[in-house]
Every structure is written in structure tokens, then in C-alpha cells.
C-alpha positions as CSV (number, residue, x, y, z in Angstrom):
1,M,-49.4,-26.2,-30.2
2,H,-47.4,-25.3,-33.4
3,A,-47.5,-27.7,-36.3
4,V,-44.0,-27.0,-37.6
5,I,-40.9,-25.2,-36.5
6,V,-38.8,-23.0,-38.8
7,A,-35.3,-22.4,-37.7
8,P,-32.1,-20.9,-39.2
9,L,-29.3,-23.5,-39.6
10,G,-25.9,-22.2,-40.8
11,G,-26.3,-20.7,-44.2
12,T,-29.8,-22.2,-44.8
13,S,-33.0,-22.8,-42.8
14,V,-34.9,-25.9,-41.9
15,I,-38.6,-26.6,-41.3
16,L,-39.3,-29.4,-38.8
17,R,-42.3,-31.3,-37.5
18,P,-42.2,-32.1,-33.7
19,G,-41.8,-35.9,-33.4
20,S,-40.5,-36.5,-36.9
21,P,-37.0,-37.0,-38.2
22,K,-38.0,-35.5,-41.6
23,A,-37.3,-31.9,-42.5
24,I,-37.7,-29.4,-45.3
25,K,-34.7,-27.2,-46.2
26,V,-35.4,-23.8,-47.5
27,G,-33.4,-20.7,-48.6
28,G,-33.3,-17.3,-47.1
29,A,-36.1,-15.8,-49.2
30,R,-38.5,-18.6,-48.1
31,F,-37.5,-18.1,-44.5
32,A,-38.2,-14.4,-44.7
33,E,-41.6,-15.1,-46.2
34,I,-42.6,-17.4,-43.4
35,Q,-41.2,-15.0,-40.8
36,T,-43.3,-12.1,-42.2
37,A,-46.5,-14.2,-42.3
38,A,-46.1,-15.5,-38.7
39,A,-45.4,-12.0,-37.4
40,G,-48.6,-10.7,-38.8
41,D,-52.0,-12.1,-39.8
42,G,-50.8,-13.9,-42.9
43,T,-51.6,-17.5,-43.8
44,V,-49.2,-20.4,-44.3
45,P,-47.6,-19.9,-47.8
46,D,-48.9,-22.3,-50.3
47,W,-45.5,-23.8,-51.1
48,L,-45.0,-24.6,-47.4
49,A,-48.5,-26.1,-47.1
50,D,-47.8,-28.3,-50.2
51,A,-44.4,-29.4,-48.9
52,A,-45.8,-30.1,-45.4
53,A,-48.6,-32.2,-46.9
54,T,-46.1,-34.2,-48.9
55,Q,-43.6,-34.6,-46.1
56,W,-45.9,-35.2,-43.1
57,G,-49.4,-35.5,-44.4
58,I,-50.7,-32.5,-42.5
59,A,-53.1,-29.8,-43.7
60,L,-51.9,-26.2,-43.5
61,H,-53.6,-24.7,-46.5
62,D,-55.3,-21.4,-45.7
63,R,-54.3,-21.8,-42.0
64,P,-53.0,-18.7,-40.1
65,A,-49.2,-18.8,-39.9
66,A,-49.3,-17.5,-36.3
67,G,-50.0,-20.5,-34.0
68,N,-49.3,-23.1,-36.7
69,V,-45.7,-22.1,-37.5
70,L,-43.2,-21.3,-34.7
71,V,-40.3,-19.2,-36.2
72,R,-37.1,-19.5,-34.3
73,A,-34.8,-16.5,-34.0
74,P,-31.2,-16.9,-35.2
75,G,-28.9,-17.8,-32.3
76,P,-25.7,-15.9,-31.8
77,Y,-23.6,-19.0,-31.9
78,R,-23.2,-21.8,-34.5
79,F,-24.6,-24.5,-32.3
80,S,-27.7,-26.6,-33.2
81,R,-27.5,-29.7,-31.0
82,A,-27.4,-30.1,-27.2
83,T,-27.4,-33.1,-24.9
84,W,-28.8,-32.6,-21.4
85,E,-28.2,-35.0,-18.5
86,I,-31.4,-34.1,-16.6
87,N,-30.5,-36.0,-13.4
88,L,-28.0,-38.3,-11.8
89,G,-30.5,-41.0,-10.8
90,C,-31.7,-44.3,-12.3
91,D,-34.1,-47.0,-11.3
92,Y,-31.6,-49.7,-12.5
93,D,-28.4,-50.7,-10.6
94,C,-26.2,-51.8,-13.5
95,E,-22.6,-52.6,-12.6
96,M,-21.2,-50.7,-15.6
97,C,-23.1,-47.4,-14.8
98,Y,-20.9,-44.3,-15.1
99,L,-22.9,-42.6,-12.4
100,G,-21.3,-44.7,-9.6
101,K,-23.2,-43.9,-6.5
102,K,-26.5,-42.4,-7.6
103,R,-27.5,-39.2,-5.9
104,F,-30.9,-38.6,-7.7
105,E,-30.1,-34.9,-8.0
106,G,-31.1,-32.3,-10.5
107,L,-32.4,-28.8,-11.0
108,D,-35.8,-27.7,-9.6
109,R,-38.6,-26.7,-11.9
110,E,-37.6,-23.1,-12.4
111,G,-33.9,-24.1,-12.8
112,K,-34.9,-26.6,-15.6
113,R,-37.0,-24.0,-17.4
114,R,-34.2,-21.4,-17.1
115,L,-31.7,-23.8,-18.5
116,L,-33.9,-24.7,-21.4
117,R,-34.3,-21.0,-22.3
118,I,-30.6,-20.5,-22.2
119,I,-30.1,-23.5,-24.5
120,R,-32.8,-22.2,-26.8
121,D,-31.3,-18.7,-26.9
122,A,-27.9,-20.3,-27.9
123,G,-29.6,-21.4,-31.1
124,V,-30.1,-25.1,-30.2
125,I,-32.7,-26.8,-32.4
126,W,-32.3,-30.5,-31.4
127,L,-32.2,-31.3,-27.7
128,Q,-31.3,-34.8,-26.6
129,I,-32.5,-35.5,-23.0
130,T,-30.8,-38.3,-21.1
131,G,-29.8,-39.0,-17.5
132,G,-29.4,-40.9,-15.4
133,E,-32.7,-42.0,-16.4
134,P,-34.8,-39.1,-17.6
135,L,-38.2,-40.7,-17.4
136,I,-38.0,-41.1,-13.6
137,D,-37.2,-37.5,-13.0
138,P,-40.2,-35.8,-11.1
139,G,-39.7,-32.7,-13.3
140,F,-39.3,-34.5,-16.6
141,S,-42.9,-33.9,-17.9
142,D,-42.8,-30.2,-17.3
143,A,-39.3,-29.8,-18.8
144,Y,-40.2,-32.0,-21.8
145,E,-43.3,-29.9,-22.5
146,H,-41.5,-26.6,-22.0
147,A,-38.7,-27.6,-24.4
148,H,-41.4,-28.4,-27.0
149,E,-43.1,-25.0,-26.4
150,L,-39.7,-23.3,-26.9
151,G,-39.4,-24.7,-30.4
152,M,-36.8,-27.4,-29.8
153,V,-37.0,-30.9,-31.4
154,I,-36.6,-33.5,-28.7
155,E,-34.7,-36.8,-28.7
156,L,-34.7,-39.1,-25.7
157,L,-32.2,-41.6,-24.4
158,S,-33.8,-43.9,-21.9
159,N,-33.6,-47.4,-20.5
160,G,-37.3,-47.8,-21.3
161,S,-38.3,-48.9,-17.9
162,R,-41.1,-46.4,-17.5
163,L,-42.7,-46.7,-21.0
164,H,-45.3,-49.1,-19.6
165,N,-46.5,-46.3,-17.3
166,E,-49.6,-44.7,-18.6
167,R,-48.7,-41.2,-17.6
168,V,-45.3,-41.3,-19.3
169,F,-46.7,-43.2,-22.3
170,G,-49.4,-40.6,-22.7
171,L,-47.0,-37.7,-22.7
172,L,-44.7,-39.3,-25.3
173,T,-47.6,-40.2,-27.6
174,E,-49.2,-36.8,-27.3
175,R,-45.9,-35.0,-27.9
176,P,-43.7,-37.6,-29.5
177,P,-39.9,-37.2,-29.5
178,S,-38.2,-37.2,-32.9
179,K,-36.3,-40.2,-31.8
180,L,-36.4,-42.5,-28.8
181,T,-33.2,-44.4,-28.2
182,L,-33.6,-47.3,-25.8
183,S,-30.7,-49.3,-24.2
184,V,-31.0,-53.1,-24.4
185,Y,-29.1,-55.1,-21.8
186,G,-30.1,-58.6,-22.8
187,A,-32.5,-60.7,-24.8
188,S,-33.8,-62.8,-21.9
189,A,-35.3,-62.1,-18.5
190,E,-32.5,-63.9,-16.8
191,T,-29.7,-61.9,-18.4
192,Y,-31.5,-58.5,-18.6
193,D,-32.5,-58.7,-14.9
194,A,-29.0,-59.8,-13.9
195,V,-27.4,-56.8,-15.7
196,T,-29.8,-54.3,-14.3
197,R,-30.1,-56.0,-10.9
198,R,-33.8,-55.5,-10.9
199,R,-36.2,-58.4,-10.9
200,G,-38.9,-58.1,-13.5
201,A,-37.1,-55.3,-15.4
202,F,-37.1,-57.3,-18.7
203,N,-40.8,-57.8,-18.7
204,R,-41.5,-54.2,-17.9
205,F,-39.1,-53.1,-20.7
206,T,-40.6,-55.4,-23.3
207,E,-44.1,-54.3,-22.4
208,G,-43.2,-50.6,-22.8
209,L,-41.2,-51.3,-26.0
210,H,-44.2,-53.0,-27.7
211,K,-46.6,-50.2,-26.6
212,A,-44.2,-47.6,-28.0
213,L,-43.9,-49.5,-31.3
214,D,-47.7,-49.9,-31.6
215,A,-48.0,-46.1,-31.0
216,G,-45.7,-45.5,-34.0
217,L,-42.9,-43.8,-32.0
218,N,-39.6,-43.5,-33.9
219,I,-37.4,-45.9,-31.9
220,D,-33.8,-47.2,-32.3
221,L,-31.9,-49.4,-30.0
222,S,-28.5,-49.3,-28.3
223,L,-27.3,-52.8,-27.6
224,I,-25.0,-52.7,-24.6
225,L,-22.4,-55.6,-24.7
226,L,-20.8,-56.7,-21.5
227,R,-19.2,-59.8,-20.0
228,R,-22.6,-60.7,-18.5
229,N,-24.6,-60.5,-21.7
230,A,-22.2,-60.9,-24.6
231,H,-23.4,-64.5,-25.1
232,E,-26.7,-63.0,-26.2
233,Q,-25.3,-60.6,-28.8
234,E,-26.7,-62.5,-31.8
235,V,-30.0,-63.0,-30.1
236,M,-30.2,-59.2,-29.4
237,R,-29.4,-58.5,-33.0
238,A,-32.0,-60.9,-34.2
239,W,-34.6,-59.4,-31.8
240,A,-33.9,-55.9,-33.2
241,N,-34.2,-57.1,-36.8
242,E,-37.4,-58.9,-36.0
243,L,-38.8,-55.7,-34.6
244,G,-37.6,-53.8,-37.7
245,L,-35.6,-51.4,-35.6
246,P,-32.1,-49.9,-36.3
247,Y,-29.5,-50.5,-33.7
248,R,-26.0,-49.7,-32.7
249,E,-23.7,-51.7,-30.4
250,Y,-21.7,-50.3,-27.5
251,A,-19.1,-52.2,-25.6
252,N,-16.6,-49.6,-24.4
253,I,-17.5,-48.5,-20.8
254,S,-16.2,-45.4,-19.1
255,P,-15.0,-44.9,-15.5
256,T,-17.6,-43.3,-13.3
257,I,-18.1,-39.5,-13.1
258,H,-16.3,-39.6,-9.8
259,G,-13.1,-40.9,-11.5
260,T,-13.3,-44.5,-10.1
261,D,-12.9,-47.6,-12.2
262,E,-15.2,-50.2,-10.7
263,T,-17.2,-50.1,-14.0
264,L,-14.4,-51.3,-16.2
265,P,-14.3,-55.1,-15.2
266,S,-17.9,-55.3,-16.6
267,Q,-16.5,-54.9,-20.2
268,S,-16.3,-57.8,-22.6
269,P,-12.7,-57.6,-23.8
270,E,-13.3,-59.3,-27.1
271,H,-16.0,-56.7,-28.0
272,L,-14.0,-53.6,-27.2
273,T,-13.4,-51.2,-30.1
274,Q,-10.5,-48.8,-30.7
275,R,-11.1,-45.2,-31.3
276,T,-8.6,-43.0,-33.2
277,P,-7.8,-39.9,-31.0
278,F,-8.7,-36.6,-32.6
279,R,-5.5,-34.6,-33.0
280,G,-6.6,-31.7,-35.0
281,C,-7.8,-28.2,-34.2
282,P,-10.8,-28.4,-31.8
283,A,-12.6,-25.4,-33.4
284,G,-15.9,-26.5,-34.7
285,H,-15.6,-29.9,-33.1
286,T,-15.4,-29.4,-29.3
287,P,-18.7,-29.1,-27.6
288,I,-19.3,-26.7,-24.7
289,R,-20.5,-28.2,-21.5
290,S,-22.2,-26.7,-18.5
291,G,-23.1,-28.1,-15.1
292,V,-21.6,-30.2,-12.3
293,P,-20.0,-27.7,-9.9
294,P,-16.4,-28.8,-10.3
295,F,-16.6,-28.3,-14.1
296,A,-18.5,-25.1,-13.7
297,R,-15.6,-23.8,-11.5
298,W,-13.1,-24.9,-14.2
299,A,-15.2,-23.1,-16.8
300,A,-15.3,-20.0,-14.7
301,S,-11.6,-19.9,-14.4
302,R,-11.3,-20.1,-18.2
303,T,-13.8,-17.3,-18.8
304,S,-13.0,-14.8,-16.1
305,T,-11.9,-12.1,-18.5
306,W,-15.4,-11.5,-19.7
307,S,-17.6,-9.5,-17.4
308,R,-21.3,-10.3,-16.6
309,K,-22.2,-7.0,-18.4
310,E,-20.8,-8.4,-21.6
311,S,-22.3,-11.8,-21.4
312,K,-25.2,-10.8,-23.6
313,G,-28.1,-12.5,-21.7
314,W,-26.2,-15.5,-20.3
315,P,-25.7,-14.5,-16.7
316,D,-26.9,-17.7,-15.2
317,S,-25.1,-20.3,-17.3
318,A,-21.8,-22.1,-16.6
319,V,-20.1,-22.9,-19.9
320,S,-16.7,-23.2,-21.4
321,P,-15.3,-21.0,-24.2
322,I,-16.2,-21.8,-27.8
323,P,-14.2,-21.3,-31.0
324,S,-14.3,-18.0,-32.8
325,C,-15.7,-19.8,-35.8
326,F,-19.0,-20.3,-33.9
327,A,-19.2,-17.0,-32.0
328,P,-20.4,-13.6,-32.8
329,E,-18.0,-11.1,-34.3
330,D,-18.1,-8.7,-31.3
331,A,-17.4,-11.3,-28.6
332,P,-14.1,-10.6,-26.7
333,A,-11.3,-13.1,-27.6
334,A,-8.2,-14.6,-26.0
335,R,-5.3,-16.4,-27.7
336,C,-5.9,-20.1,-27.8
337,P,-3.0,-22.4,-26.8
338,A,-3.8,-24.9,-29.5
339,R,-0.9,-25.6,-32.0
340,A,-3.1,-26.1,-35.1
341,G,-4.6,-24.2,-37.9
342,C,-8.2,-23.1,-37.4
343,A,-10.9,-25.4,-38.6
344,G,-13.4,-22.6,-39.0
345,R,-14.9,-21.7,-42.3
346,W,-15.6,-18.1,-41.7
347,P,-13.4,-15.7,-43.6
348,R,-11.5,-14.0,-40.7
349,S,-8.0,-13.8,-39.3
350,S,-8.5,-17.0,-37.2
351,R,-7.9,-19.0,-40.4
352,R,-4.1,-18.3,-40.0
353,R,-1.9,-20.6,-37.9
354,R,-3.8,-19.8,-34.8
355,H,-7.4,-19.4,-33.6
356,H,-9.2,-17.8,-30.8
357,W,-11.6,-18.9,-28.1
358,R,-14.7,-16.9,-27.5
359,T,-16.3,-16.8,-24.1
360,I,-20.1,-16.9,-24.0
361,A,-20.5,-16.6,-20.2
362,N,-18.9,-15.6,-17.0
363,T,-20.3,-17.7,-14.2
364,E,-20.6,-17.5,-10.5
365,A,-22.7,-20.7,-10.7
366,G,-22.0,-22.7,-7.7
367,D,-25.5,-24.0,-7.3
368,V,-27.2,-23.0,-10.6
369,M,-26.3,-26.2,-12.5
370,T,-26.1,-28.7,-9.6
371,A,-26.0,-32.2,-10.8
372,V,-26.6,-31.7,-14.5
373,M,-24.5,-31.5,-17.6
374,V,-25.3,-29.9,-20.9
375,E,-23.1,-30.6,-24.0
376,I,-23.8,-28.3,-26.9
377,S,-22.2,-29.5,-30.1
378,P,-21.2,-27.4,-33.1
379,T,-22.8,-28.0,-36.5
380,R,-20.8,-27.0,-39.6
381,T,-23.3,-25.9,-42.3
382,A,-21.8,-22.8,-43.8
383,V,-22.7,-23.3,-47.4
384,K,-25.6,-21.0,-48.4
385,E,-28.5,-22.4,-50.3
386,D,-30.5,-20.9,-53.2
387,A,-32.8,-18.3,-51.6
388,E,-35.8,-19.9,-53.3
389,A,-34.8,-23.5,-52.6
390,V,-37.3,-26.0,-51.1
391,V,-35.7,-29.4,-50.5
392,L,-37.4,-32.4,-48.7
393,I,-35.1,-34.2,-46.3
394,E,-35.9,-37.8,-45.2
395,D,-33.5,-37.9,-42.2
396,V,-32.5,-34.6,-40.7
397,D,-29.4,-36.2,-39.2
398,T,-27.9,-35.9,-42.7
399,L,-27.8,-32.1,-42.1
400,T,-26.0,-32.3,-38.8
401,D,-23.7,-35.3,-39.0
402,E,-20.5,-33.5,-39.2
403,S,-19.9,-33.4,-35.4
404,L,-17.2,-35.9,-34.3
405,P,-18.3,-39.2,-32.7
406,G,-18.9,-38.6,-29.0
407,C,-20.6,-35.2,-29.6
408,G,-24.2,-35.9,-28.8
409,D,-24.1,-39.6,-29.9
410,D,-26.3,-42.3,-28.5
411,N,-23.9,-44.2,-26.4
412,P,-25.2,-44.0,-22.8
413,Y,-21.9,-45.2,-21.4
414,N,-19.4,-43.1,-23.5
């Protein structure tokens, strides 16, 4: 398997190590040098080997570039992050779950692989896999490995219930995610098991958590605050601090995906937070989503003006339009109804008091995306770097943190 991934990102390029949040940012001349070496029989450039040794402690000196360096082709759209809900099932039965009645549905093996190729071809570098609960999906292992092989850096959102399982644990230690975000529902067996409505869930979670920590996986925690566990908020915080893990707290619960509100009484009123509605131009902020047949049909109605012939290799996807600021120049456009100036940074007519939506697919996808959702978030990195630049980045999120909250964030109930 490749040791590093090299990918274009806006006006620059990044070098990534699977399983690591660190990165190396390089200019266009450096990217071209790596691309040439990997396409032929060249060796890893000395400057890259030096930087990789400093950043990740790996030895690439005098190694062939082919096989050690995977060079990603530039995507046609300015998207770099995607979130994939791989299924609609879970092994917990939490009262606040947005899934409502769990149907345990998802794509088959070939459907998953085809979707991953579509996401890769869009230019996505970072793929966040969630559910439902991703680790219980019978096709998770194959999909996870295939996403790695395609040159995407994987983040996982999980309840951690299967980390104690040797097969799952072995997969994640052999090919570690760049980040593993685990939801926490309480700091005691009594509370945790009551929230998840699964006896023994807390003990299985803590066993898996400690195994993952001992293996050196990059973990952070999502503390889910509810009526039933809010009294343990301080204990959960203290537990996270004792483990030395970063954490975020989430108290706002959404209705179910079916539009019903039985989840809302589980909220702890004193812990709810207010979000300021985004009232600007959506160009460059609004993610595209694919999946779930009702949404796919809505997307199809919005994209019907673009024929399959013009879809440029996207005949099987079901996605909504994207702003012109993040689409290729030759894509057909339609007038956007938004009453705002364009937020795009490309020097084109869309910067006037209007902007266009671009369509990236026309879909007939009734069954192609059954029971999955993919959200692909724009990343605004238009500033070009020095062509010879080599910059070490400790946390790659600093390169991609301009998406609005809610676009690929770690809240499993948002």
C-alpha cells in the first residue's frame, strides 16, 4: 500500500499520510516533480523523503515513487471533503436517534465501490464515514479498504461498540483512520446503558476505547448531552481529560429522517445552544448531497436540463447542483434564484449581483443510492502558494476549516 498521498487542493497541493492528521503543503513545481517521478521509474525526491521523515518518521529515501506515492488527479470540482452515511442501522436503540425506525439498509458491495469511485473522481480527499453505525455494516471492511486504495484519507464517526471486536480492531490498526470520533452517552454503566438501551454497552465501549488508545489511534470524543445523562456532564468531561482526549459537546437533537419529532423530548433544555442562521449566498458553503430516493428525485428535478451525455462520467450519481465557483468552466449553467452576491473567488461574471448553479449529474437513480446519504462540502483554498514551497502542517483541518458548521462536522445528531 502507498506510504503517502499527493493531491491538488485549490491553488496548492497537499501530501498526506494515511491515518495521520499531519500534512505537507507544496507548490505546483513540487507537485509536478512528484507526478513525473511516480508516472515513470523515478525515486522519491530527496526533499519529500526528508519532509516525510520529519513529519511521520518514515523512510522514503531512494525508494521508487511508484507504489510508495499515490498521486491523485485534480478533480473537476472544488470539493475536498465528503461525509458518507453508509447505512441506516445501529446496534444501539437510543431514544434521540435521528434514524427513527432503523431499516439496516445500504448499498451492496459493488454499489459501495461505485459510489466511492464517484466521490474520488469529484476530487474528494477526506472521506468521513458514519451511519447509522458504520462498524456493524457487513460491507464496511471492503468499503473502508477500497476507499484507502483509491487514495482518500478516512475519518470515522462511530459509537465505538465494535472496537472490542478483534476483526474490526485489526482492520483499524492495520489501516488506521486519520481520526476516529466516538460518541459518549454517559460516564457510568447505569447511565450509558440506559441511554443506549443496551445492557453491557458501557463495558464493551470502554474495552474498545482503551484498546484503541493503546494502539495509538487518533481519537476524539463527542459528548452527547441529554435529559437522561446531563447530570454526568462534568464526569464525562473529567473522563475525557483524564484520557487526554479532545472533546466536543452536543445537546441539540434533530427530528428523525422521517420528519417525526419523538426524538426532541430527549433534549436537555438547559444545555441547548442557539445557532445563527446563515443568510448569505450559499455558493461555496452549501454541500451537495446524494442518496435517499426522495432526495434523489428532488435532485433530479433540479438537474433535468443537463443530459446524461454531458454528465462527464457521473451517470450513476444522484446529486444536487453546485455553485459555479466550484464547477468547471464548460458546465452548463442555469440562473440561481438566490438574492445575494456570489461568494465565489474565481474571476468570472458570477461575481456580480447574481450567481449560477452548475449541475454535475442528471440522475435516474431510483435504486442506485438506496438508504445512503453523501454530503460533499466545498473547501475554499484559492490562494496559490510559491511553486517551490514545502510547508509542514501539524493539523490538516487548518487547511479545510472554512466550511460552515454543519458541513461535515462531528455531530452525529445534527
